[in-house]
N, C-alpha and C positions, 0 to 999 in steps of 0.2 A: 906814074902808071900803075895801077894795080892788078894782079892777076885775076880774073873774076872767073871762078871755080877752074882754077890752070889745070890742064890735064898732064900730067905726064906721063914719058916713054918708058912701058916698064920692059924688063924681061930681057935690055939689050944696054950692051955698056955705055958710059954717060961720051966718051966720046965720038961713036956711031949717033947720036940722037940728032935731031934735027934741029936748029933754030928756030926760035917761036914766032911767028906771024903777028905781028903787032896793027891791030886795023886801030883806024880813028872812023867815029861816027861823028859827026857833021849833023844836028839838026838846025833846019829851018821853017821857018814860018809855023813856030807852035801853036797848038790849041790854047791856049790863050788859059786865064785860072778859071774860068769858066767855059763848060762847051756841053752843045746838047747832040750827040752820036745819032740818036738813034729813038726808037720808040723807048725807053727808059726811064728820061727824061732828064734833066740837065745835072750835068759833074759839077762841085763846085771845090773851087783849092787844088784846082789840078794839077797836078805833074806830071815826069815826066823823065826816065831814067832806062839805066840798061838793065840785062837783069837772066840771070840761069835759072831755070825749072820755076817760074813764076814770080821768082823772090826779086824789083827791081834794087837796086841800089843808086847811090850818086844821084839821087835826084835832083833834078833842077825845075823850079816854078814853071808851070806853063806857061806865064804872061811874060817869059823872059827874050830878049832878041835872038838869041841862038844857044844853041848848048853847044858843047866838043865834050867824048868819050871817049879814052885809048883805054887797047887791054892785049894783053897779049890771049893768039890762041897754040895750044903748043897740043900734038898729035899725042897719040897714045896706039901701043901695037896690041890691037887684041889678039885672044888665044886660036887666032885660026890663022894668027900672020899677015 
C-alpha cells in the first residue's frame, strides 16, 4: 500500500496522532481503451488511476475488467487547531 501524498500531523506528539484511514477504491465498468466522453472527440489508449493534485498514479488500462487501489489518508493539524 502506497501513501498517496500522505499528510502527516504537525505540532502534536506522535502518541496522540490519529492512525491513518485506509481507503480502497474498486473500479468496475472502466471506460475501455478508447472512449468518446464529449465534444472533444475520441480518446485513445485510455488509462485510469488515482491521484493527487491532477497527477494520476498507479495507472490501469481502461480496457481492464476492474481495478483496485488502496491508500492511506492521514490527518493534519491546521494552524488554527
